[in-house]
Every structure is written in C-alpha cells, then in structure tokens.
N, C-alpha and C positions, 0 to 999 in steps of 0.2 A: 518384538522385533526391534533392533537398534535403528534409530532414525537420525541422520545427519541433518536433513532439510526438511523444513515444513513449509509447504505453499499454502497461503492463507488468502481466501477469496471471498469478500463480503458480497453478497447478492440481494437484491429485492426485485421481485417480478421479472425475472430473467429466464423463465421456463424454456424459451427457444434457444438459449445461448449456453446454458451450463453444460449440456452433453458434449457438444463439439470442444468447448473449453477445456474440460476435465481431461478429454483424450489428448488434447494438444499438451496440457501441462505434463501428463504422464510421459508423452514423447519427449519433451524437453528436459525431464529429469531422469531419463533412462540412463542407467549406469549409477545413479545416486541412490542411496538408502533414504527413501523420502516417504512423506505422507502428503496427502492433499486434503485441506480442510475448507470445506464451503460453509460459510456462516448465512443461513437464510435469516435475513432481518425483517421478519413479520410479513413475508410475501403473501399476497392475496390471490395470486394465480396459481399454476401447477408446478412452481419451481421446486418445492419440498418433494413433491411426488416424483419429479423427474430425477432429482438428485438421488432419492432412495432407490429407484430402479437402477441407478448406475452402480450401486455398491456391489452387486454380484459380478460385474464386469471388471471393476477397478477395486481390488481388495484393499488397496492403500488409501481409498477415499473415506474420509470421515465427514459427517454432516452434523452441524450445530444448528439450532433454530432458536431465534429470540421470539418470545410469546407476542411480541408487539414491535412495531417499527422503532428503533433506537438511533439510527444514523450510521454512516459508514464508519466513523472513527470507532463507535462501540462494537461494530462488526469486527473490526481489525483487532481491537483489544480482546474480545472474546476468543478469537482464533489463536491469538499469540498466547493468551493465558493456558489455553489447552494444548498447545504445540509440544511435541516431545523433542523436535529438533532444536539445536542451539543456533542454527541459521535459519532465517525467516526469509521467504520471498513472497511479496505481495503483487496481486494483480486486480485490475478492474474486473467486474463480472460481466461487462457488456461485450467482451471479446475483442476489444480494440486494441488492447496489449497483445504483443506477439510472444508466445512462450518459448518460441525457438530462441529468443534473446537471453532466456534465463542463464545458460551457461556462461555467458559473457559476463554478467553481473557477478555471479559466484566466483569466477576466476579473478576478477578484480579484488573482491572482498577478501579472499584468502590470500592475496599476494601481499598485503600489508596489514599486521596486527594493529596498526594504529587507527585503521578505517573502522568506523562504527556502521557505515551505510554506503551503499552504492546505489544512486538514483538514476533512473533512465531519463533521457532527454528525447522527447519525441521528434522524429525527422518527417517532415512532409505531413503534417497532421492532416487527418482526413475528418475534420470538423468544419462546421459552417465558418463563413468569413467573420460574422459576428462574434462567435465564441473565440475565434483566434484573436481577433483585436482585443476582446475584453480580457483574455488571459495575458497577452502581452502587456497591457496597461497595468493590470493587477500585479504582475510579476515585477514590474519596475517600481511601482509604488511600495510594495513589500520589502523589495531589496533596499529602497531608500530608508525605510523604517527600521529594518532589522539586520541589514548588512550580511545577509547569508550567502550572497554571491550566487545564488541559484537563478537559473533562467527558465525553469520549468518545473515548479513544485507540483503541478497538477498531475504528472504522470504517476498513474497507479503501480507502475512497475518498479519494484525497489527490492533490494536484498540488504538485509541488516542482521545484527547479532541480537539474539533474543533478549540477552541481559541488559544490552544498551537500551532497547525499547522500553522494557519493563521499569527502568530507573526514570524514565520521563515523567513529568506531571501530566495527569490525564485530565482532559476536558473534551466535551463534544466539539467536533470539527477540527481536532487537533491534527488530523491526517494531513491538512493543508500546510502544516508548519512543522513537518517532522524534520526537515533539514535543519532549520534554525535551532529546534529543540535538542537534536542530537549534537550539535556543535557546542551548544550551550553546557552539555555533560562533558566536553573536552574531547570528543572524538573527532577525527577527520571524516569529511564526506567527499567522495569521488562520484564522477558522472560517466555515463556511457551513452552514446546514441543508440536508439532503439527504434524499430519499426512501429507504425501506427496504422491501424486499419479502420475501414468504416464499419459502423454498427449494422448488424445484418438483420437483427429483429429487435423488438421492444422499443422504448423510448427513454431518453435521459431523464434522470430524477432532479436535475438541477436547471435553473434558469440563470441567466447572467445577473439580473438585478437581485435575485435571491442570495447568490453567491457574494455579490458586492457587499450587501447589507450585512451579512453575518461576519464577513471577513474583516470589515473595518473595526468592529467592536473587538474581534478577536486579536487583531494586530496590536491593539492597545495592550491587551493582556498578555501577549507573548513579549512585547517590548518590556513590560513591567517584570516579567519573569526573567528576562536577560539581566536586567539591573539589579535584581535581588538575589544574585546567586554567584558564588566565588569559584566555582568550577569543581570538577571531579578530583578527588584526592585519593592517593594511595593509603590504605589504613592497614597497620600491622599491630599485632599484640606483642607487647614486650614480656 
C-alpha cells in the first residue's frame, strides 16, 4: 500500500493511553494514505500487549519494540527509519497532544516546499506550574544560545519531511533541538498553535532537574554543530 504520511509515536509504559491515542490518530489522518508507527521503548507494563491487540482493529498500525529503554530520540529515529511515508508526524505517547491538529500542520508543510518542519506551539498548557516555568526559562536560554527563534521546542506534535530528518546528526536527546538542527540544514521552520490536554493515565518520564542537567550539555554540543557546518548545498552531477 502506498503511504503518504507516517505518524511516529515513541512510548514507554503508556498501556492506558495507546489505545485511545491510536484511534484518535487514525481519525485525524482519515482521508490520508497513512500508517501509524508506535515504538515501544522497552516498556515494563502492558504497552506492547495493548498495541498488539489493536492491530486487528487498525490495519495501518505498526508496532516496533526496543529490547531495552533507549530514550525518546532513539524511538523517533527508529520510527522514522522504518517509515514508508515521506512526510512524518510525531506525537508524544501520553495523549497530551491532540491528533485533531495534525491536518493543520500537514497543510502548512505542504504549502511551502522550502519548509522542512512545522512545529506545534502548545496553547494553554495543561502541565504543572513548575513545569511551565521551567520550560519558559529553558526556552529563553536555548534561544539565547542557539538563536532558533522557537518558543516551544518541547511540543511533541511536529510534521516534517523524512529526508530532512534523516540528514540530521543523531545523538540521544536530539528531539529537544530538532528546530535548530533542521534550520542548520538550510530548511525553514514554521509554527502552528495546537491544543494541549491533561495526561489521563500514567506518569511523566522526565523531571525538571533531569531535563535541565542533560539539556545544558546538549546545548553546548548543538552550538558546536551550528558553528561547524556551512549549510545544505544542491549537488548535481556534470
């Protein structure tokens, strides 16, 4: 079957969320030739079993599984590697991203061939006050260091070109810097306001301190990558 859009959703210990989320993604992509790829990142609950049970209901569903926990960035990379579509949509596996916003991002991406990515910007975030404050401060510092102009790099809802993503240098935790990395390759990035919902089941895998500690070192690495690259070039054979 020809596939135009591949939705990639990395999950860990989200047994209670994957069923409702998969059905909502299928509804959001209705009318598109699509596939839905869940990447189970070494879950220890019933996530893999819940996904396997869904395959009879959703024939477009594919399930990949890491044999151990490798992190969100590796989950996204595994899903994009396996994807058949040339357009990728990513969502977080906790159900806080609203799949009803997917058509909005796809329309923007398709309207401009110079765009490599459209990133969601969460409106009225349903997170704790401490997480919102930490995110706001982190975005300001990241923007100061990298100059990517983004106000919400933490939104998991994104649409991008598969070839643009696969050209990026891979490292763990790179999902936090996708906007800066796509810009580094010479692509434009656009933004769309998107809905944000409260988590219904399960628990977040991140803490504010843990994200801050990892992000600081990664920021220095991404800044180095920016300064050591001359941009994307058109190559033709004579």
